[in-house]
N, C-alpha and C positions, 0 to 999 in steps of 0.2 A: 492510403497505399496506392501507388500508381505504377503500372508496368507497361512495357512495350509489347506489342503483338508482332511487330515486324520491323525491319530496318529499311530506311529509305535509300535508294540508289541514285547516284548522280549521272547525268548524261555527259558523255564525252564526245569531243570532236573526232570525226573519222570520215573517210571517203564514203563508207556505207551510210553514215549518218547524213551526209550532205545529199546523197542520192535519195534517201528516204524522204528528206525534206522536200526535194523537188517533186516527189510523187504524191506526198500527203498535202502539202500546204498550197501549192500553186495551180491546182487543177482548174479552179474557177477563173481566177484572174488570167491564167495562162491561155485559156480558150477564148478570151474576149476579142482578140483580133479576127476571129471567125465572123463576128457580126457587128462590131462597132462602126467601121467605115461604111459597111452596107446599110446600117440603120441611119447613119448621118446623110448618106446620099438619098435614100428613100424619103427621109423626112424633109429633104429640100426639093423634092419633086422629080427625082431621077437624075441620071447622068447628064441629060441634055441641059439641066439647069445648073450644072457645076461650073464654077469659074476658078481662075487661079487664086483669087482672094478667098474663095470658099475652102480650097484645099489647104492653103497656108494657115488660115484662121482655124479651121477644124482641127488640124494637127497640133496647133499651138494650144488649143483648149484641152485636147486629150493629154498632151505632155504635162501641162501644169496641173491638171486634175490628178494624174498619176503621182506627180511629185509632191503636191501639197497634202492630198488625202492619204495616199498609200505610203509614200516614203517618209514624210515628216510626221504625220499624225500617228499612223499605225506602227511603222517600223522603228522610228526614232523615239516616239513618246509612249504609245500604248504597250509595246512589248516590255517596257520597263515596269509597267503596272501589272506585274505578274503575282499570282497568289501561290507562293511556294512552287514556282515553275509552271503553273497552269494559267491559261489565258481564256478570253471569252467574256461575254457580258455577265454571265452568272458567277463566274469566278471573281470578276471585278466587284460585283455586288456583295459577294460573300466576304470580301476583304474589308469593305467599309460599311456593312449594313448596321453596325452598332453605332455609327456616327450620327445617324438620323433615321427616324422611322419612315419618313416619306421617300427614302431612296428605293423602297420597294416598287414605287410607281414607274420610274424610268426602266427599272430592271425587267419587270414583267411586260411592259409595252415593247421594249426592245427585243426581248426573247421571243414573244409571240410574233412580232413582225419578221424576225429573222427566220423562224420556222416556216412561216407562210410564204415568204418570197422565195425561199429555197426550193419550193415545189416547181417553180418555173425553170430552174437551172438545168435539170436533165432534159426537159422538153426543148428548151431553146438550143442548147449546145448540140444535142444529138440530131435534132431536126435540121439545123444549119449545116452540120457536117454531111448528112445524107443528101441534102439538096445539092451538094457539090458534085454528086454523080451526074447531074444534068450538064456538066461541063465536059463530060467524056463522050465522044461520038459513039463508041460501041454501046454504051448504056442507052443513049438516046435512040439508036437504031433498033434496039430490042424492046425497050419499055416506053419510048417516047418521052415527052417533057411534062407529062401530067403529074399532078401532086399525089394521086392516089397511091402509087407504088412507094413513093417517099414516105407517106404516112404509115403504110403497112410495115415497111422495114424499120421505121422508127419505133413503132409499137412493139415489134418483136424484140428489138434490142433492149428497150426499157423493161419489158416484161422479164426477159432473161436476167437482166441485171438485178432486179428485185427478187427473183426466185432463188438466186444463188446466195443471197444474204444469210439465210438460215444455216448454211454450211460453213460460214466464215470466209474471209478473203485473205487469210494470212499468206497462202502460197502465191496467189496472183498478185497480192499486194507487193511482194518482193520485186516484181517486174515493173511496178509503176514508176519507181525512181529512174532507172535507165531509160524507160520509154519517154518520160517527160524531159529528160536531158536531151534525148534525140529530137523530141518535138521542138524544144526551144532552139536547138541548133539549126533545125530545118527552117523554122520561120525566120530566124535571124539571118541565115545565109541567103534565103530567097529575097528577103528585104534588102540586104546589103548589095546584092547583085544589081537591083533596081536603083538603089541610092547612088551607087557609083556612076550610073548613067546620068545623074543630075544632082550633083553635090549642093546645088543651090537650095535644095529642099531643107537643109539644116537651118535656113533662115526662119523656118516655122517655129523653132524653139524659143524665139523671142515672144514674150507675153504681149507685146504691142499688137501682133497680128491677131491674137485671140480677142483682145478687147475691141479692136477696130471692127473685127468681123461680126461681133455680137450686135453692133448697131448699124451694120451695113445693109444696103438694099439687096445685096447678093445672098443674104441670109433669109430665105423664104419662111423659115420656121420661127424666126425671131428668137425671143428669149427661151422658147420651149425647146430649142435645139440642145440645151444643156441636159435635157432628159436623156438624149441619146449619147451625149458625151459621158454622162455618168456611168454608162455601161462598162466603160474601160476600167472602173475601179470597184465594181460590185463585189469582187472577191477579197477586198481588203479586210472585211470583218471576219471572213473565214480564216484568213492568214493569222489574225489575232487569236481566234478560237482554237487553232491547232498548235498553239505555242507549247502546250503540255506534251504533245506527242514527239516533238523534235528538239525543243530547246532553243533559247534565244540566239546563241552564237551560230547555230546552224542556219538560222534564218538570215542573220546579219551577213554571213559569208555567201549565201546563195542568191540573195535579193539583187545585188548588182548585176550578176549574170542574167537573171530573169528579166530585169528591167531593160537592160541593153538589148536583149533579144526582142522584147516587146516593142521597144521604140524603133528598132530596125525594121520590124514587120510593118508598123504603122507608117514610118517614113518611106519604106519601099512601096507600099500601096499608094502613098501620096505622089511619089515621083512617077510612078507608072500612070496614075490618073492624069497628071499634067500632060503626058504624052498622048493619051487616047481619049480624053474627055470629049473631043469633037468628032470622034469616029462613029458614024451612024450604025455600023455593025454592032458595036458594043452598046450603043444607046437603045437598040432594039431588043436586047436580051431581057427576057422577063426574069425577075428575081436576081438582077445583076449583083454579083458579089466579087469585089476586087481581090479578096483573099485568094480565091481559086483562079481567077482570070489571069493573075500575074505569073502563074506557074506555066512552065513549058508544057506543051501538049503531052509529050512522052512521060512527064512526071505527075500528071494530074491523078492518075489512078493511085499512085503511092501517096500523094497529098491527101486525097479523100480518105484513104485507109488510115493514115496517120491522124487526120482530124477526128475520125470516128473513135479511134482508140483514146485520143486525148479527151474527147467528150465523155467517154465511158469513165475515164479516170476522174474527171471533174465531177461527174455524177456520183461516183462511188465516194469521193471525199465529202460531198454534200450529204449523202445518206448516212455515212458514219458520223458526221458532225451532228446530224439531227438526233441520232441515238444518244450521243453524248450530252447534247443540250437538254433533251427530255430527261435523261437520267439525273443530271444535275438539278433540274427543276424539282424532280421527285424528292431527292435527298434534302433539298431546301424547303420542302413542304409547300411547294407551289403547284404541284400536280398530284393526282392520285397515284397510288402504286400500280405499276403496269408490269406484266410478266416480262422478265429480262433474262436472256440466255447468253452465256459466255461460250461461243463456239470454238475458241482457240485460246492458247496460253498467252497470246500477245497482249501487251498492255493497251488498254483502250478498245479492245475488240469486244463488242457486245452487240446483241441483236434484240430488238424489241418488236415482237410480231405485230402488235396493233399499229405502231408507228409505221412499220414497213408497209402494211396493207393500205393505210391511209395515204401515204406518200405515193405508192404505186398507182392506186385508183385515181388519185388527184392528177398525177403526171399524165396518165392515159386520157383523162378528161380534158386536160389542157391541150394536148395534141389534137384530139378530136374536135374540140371547140374552136381553136384558133386555126388549125389546119396547115398553116405555113409559118415560117420563122418571122416574116415581116410583121404579122399580127401579134406574135408572141413578144417581139422586141418592143412593140408599142405599149405592152402592159408590164414589161419587165423593169424592175429596179425601183418601183414606187415605194414598196414597204421597206426596202433596205435603207432608204434615206432616213426613214423614221428610226431604224435601229442605230444608224450612225449618230443621229442627234442624241439619242438616249445614252449611247456610249460616251459621247462628249460630256454630257452632264455628270455621269459617274466619274469620268476622268478628272473633272474639275474638283470633285470632292476628294478624290484620291490624292491629288496634288496638295490640297489643303491639309489632308491627314499626314502627309509627308513633310509638313512645315515649309512648303514652297511659298514664297511671299504672295499674298493675296493679289497684288497688282499683276505679277507675272502669270499666276494661275488664271486671273480674270482676263488677261489679254489672250491666253490660249483658248478659253471657252468662247470668247467673243469672236475671235478670228474664225475658228473652225465652226462654231455655231452658226454664224452668219453665212459662211460658205455653204454649209450643209442645208441651211434653211432655203438658200437660193436654189439649190438642186432639188429640194423637196417641192418648192413652189413650181419649178419648171416641169416637174414630173406629175403634177396634179392632173394634167390633161390625160395622163395614162389611165386614170380611173375610168374614164368614159370609153376607153379603147380596150377594156378587159382587165385593167388594174383592180377593178372592183372585186374580182375573183379572189385575189390574194388578200385584199382588205377584209373581205367577209370571213375568210379562213382565219386571219389574224384576230379578228373580233371574237370569233368563237373560242379560240385558244385563250385569248385574254380573259374572256368571261369565266372560263373554267378556272383559270389561275386566281382571279379575283374572288370567286365563290370559295375556293379551297382555302385561300389565305384568310378571308373574313370568317369562315366557319371555324378555323383553328383558333382565331382570336376569341370568338364567342365561347368556345369550349374552355380555353385557358382562363377566361374571366369567371366562368360559372361552375365548372366541374370542381367538386370538393376534393381536397386532398387531406390526408391524415398523417400523423406522426407514427412511424413504426414503433418508436420507443413506448408509446402509450399502449401498444398491444403486445409488448414483449412477453409479459406474464401469461396473457391469454394464449399466445402461441406455444409457450412452454407447457401449459396445462393440456392443451389439445394434443401436443406431441407425445406427452406421457400417458394420455388416456387410452389404456389398452382395450377398453370396451368398444372403441371406434376402430373399425377395420383400417389397416394401413392403406392409404390412398396411393402413395408413391414414396420411394426412398428420397428422391429429390423432386420437390414440387416447385415448378417454375412459373412465375407470372411476368408478363411483359407490362411495364408501367410507363406511362407518358410523363411522369413527374421527374423533372431534372434536379429539383432541389434536394440537397443532402438530407437523408433521413425521412423523406416523404414518399408516399405512394397514393394511388387513387383509392378513394373510398369504396369503389366497386370491387376492388381486390379483397378488401376486408369482408365485404358483404358476401363474396363468393366463398371465402374460407370458412366463415362462421355461420352464415345465415342460409345461403343457397343449399349447401350440404356440407356438414362438418368434415373437414379434410385433414386427416392426420398424416404427417410426413416426418422423416428424420431431419431433413434440412429444407427450409423455405427460402427460395431464391426469388428476388425481385430484380428484374433486369430492365434497365433503361438504356436506350440507344440515343446518344447525343451526336448529331451531325456537326462537326467542327467547321470553322471558317477555312481551315487548310484542306487541300484536296485529298491527301493520302495518309492522314493520321490513322494509326492503329494502336490505341492504348486503352487501358481500362483502370478504373478505380474500384475499391472495395470498402464497404462498411459492414461490420459484424455486430455492432451494438453490444459488445462484451459477451457474446455468446458464440457457440460453435454450431448453431442450428438456424440462425437468421443471417442472410447475406444479401446485401443490396449491391449489385454490380452495375456500374455505369460504363458502357462501351463507348469510347470516344473514337468515332469513325469519320474519316474525311468524306466530303461530299462526292467523291469518285470511287469510294470503296463499297463493294457489295456487302449487304448487311446479313451475313451468314451467322446468325446468332448461335445456332446449335454447335457449329464448329468452334467458334470463339469461346463459348461457355465451357466446352470440354477442356480447353487449355487452361482456363481460369480454375476449374476444379482441380486439375493436376497440380497447378502452382500452389493452391491453398492447402492441399493435402501434404505437399512436400515441406511447406514451412510450418505445418501443424495447426493452421488456423481452423480447419475442420478435420474431423476424424476420417480415417479410411473406411470404406464400405465394402468389406469382403463379400464376394459373390461365389457361393459354394458351387453353383452349377454352371458357371460361365465357361465356355469353351475357347474364349478369346483371352490370351494372356494380357493384352492391353487393357481389358475391361475388368480384370479380376478384383481390383480394389475400388471400382467405381460402380455405385448402385444404379438402379433404373431411374429414368427421368420421365416426368409427365409435365408437358407444357399446357397450361390452361390459358386460353385466349378468351377474354371477356368481350363479347360483341354487344355494342350499344344499339338500342332502338329508341328513337325519340318518343318519349312518353306523352300520352295525350294529356297528362296532368301538368305538363310543362307550361309555365306562364311566360311567354316571350312576346316581343313585339312582332307584328306581322312580317316585317322585313327580316328579322333574325330567324323566325320560324321558317320562312321561305328559303333562306340561305342554308339552314341546317337540313331542310328536307332535300334540297338539291344535292348537298354533299353526301348524305346518307344514301341517296339513290345512285349516285356515281360510284360509291364504295361497293355497291352490290355487283356492279359490272366490271370493276377493276380487279386486279389480281388479289387473291386472298392473302392475309398475313402469313399463312402457313408457307406459301411459296416464297413470299417476299423475304421472310426472315430465315429461309433455308431449313424449314422444319418438316419437309415432306416425308422424311424417313425416321421421324420420331413419334412418340406417343403424344397425340394432341387431343385435348378436349376443348370444345367450344361451348361457352355458356352465354346465354342471352340475358342481358339485364336492361332495365329501363334507364334511358338517359334523361335525367332530370336537370334541366337548365333553368336558372332563374328561380322564381318563386313557384311553389306548388299551388295549382288552382284549388281554391277552397270549394269543396263540394259537401253538401249536407242533405241527407235524406230525412224527410219528415215522416214520422210514424203516424199512421192513422188506424183507426179501429176497423176490425173485420166486419164487413156488412153481413147481417143475418137476414 
């Protein structure tokens, strides 16, 4: 028997939907003009080293990077690899994980790298935006051109941003769309004004300029310049991850507007640089940033304010995306359960305190360690190249699963794989300029994922399962044994066994051996996370009784696992169709509960037994997992059981063979 718990709703195109898309999806990639040309110039030795060939070549590389990676790979190909409307590396993995066991490897590597590199996004964008204040004479007259004030303002903004997360961002989020629309209009208009002064800049759209520049003597950074070019497309992965929030069609309709505005901004900066590159006044500016310099003096205050707002929106999108990514990893059993709060009714609005704290402290650490955007840009983007490579591998397997010809799928992975490998190699130098920070963080996240996944496999291989059918009469006897006090009307156990008719041996041990537990109905509930994002269904097995029920909740990997709430609906459904008897409550004051008895949830907590005979490696992995479980959120909170009667029982976790121990009896010495 299978039932639906909810009905899926489809997204529709609307003006509000398009605005939400601008606010949610394009924050990261939309703020890239703040620092891409700045990073390219700094990497080439400053404005004094810039030539016409440099400007045309750099713009050509930026344009084709945006076109090949963002437009073709992500917008045209990846967005079609959706998991029932959801996108992102874990959604893609969930879609194809049954095709091959090894696909877990690129999924966890890519997920860990995406989380780690995202720590730099708020730091880079906010710092760069605030540094724009130094282009305003009034600010310089009061605070000077020192970096200390910039750092303080940046730290305050980042701290404020993370502090408001616990209250939800539903209200302010409604403003993000219109603000980002105005942001793109602003940067596109400023760029267009400068482009109209030199239409020859459109020649840079030819790939010939980019290829020639890579091998030119005017390229002081050589092949490594691609590390700075790549900054123009770091938001492409976030674009794919946010697919579920807005829908594919909304992205298709908004991307042309976004790309045109981005290109006009880059081309406008290039046209302006052609005019001023030999000007000693601009060459002498410390931290020279053409994004702000091309603005008229009267507009710079507005420009800096707009850039700061755009940086905050980009950071908010990154923070929300991190929560979603971690939540998906938890549901896919790649990370331990963490306390999750849903601060508003909006879809996708969740708040994970531990993740928020780690991101906040990491962002503050990045700002204090690097101190200026130039140093941050030198470290930014390294880990995201790894994520893109991993996504390409998963996309290849998705194409094969969709029966795309192997030759065509192979051409896709070779083309994008080689391109991204080139960007990765060109970004390796960033490791020594601070990129090691994100790599270390990614390695830690990866280690936790690997340990969690390996430990789950060990448990699955060794933990004993038993057939409920074999204990049906035992349960009937204990249910009818009046000499045993009634433990609960409804006794509920959560079981990890997904197989029909099977439960954990520890559950049987708890019912009969730990303390005999008499109940009117025995419930065994298994939560199965499906490959679809928002499934809400359940199945029921009753074993030809009205007192034994195994319920399997089929929940999507983006659905909160509120077991108590769902089980109450299941009970009502089964009473209505006569599967179980009504449970009249004489003293109940709540009409809703008059026919539903009391519930007691028993959670069996495992402790690794000293008698377990495992290899040193397996024992080490299990010890780490059990240690992490002690500091992660309790099953009570995770399964929404805070307001129910819950009993926790500790049982020994015996994996593998039991160690043979034998005491030798000796005579008492007289």
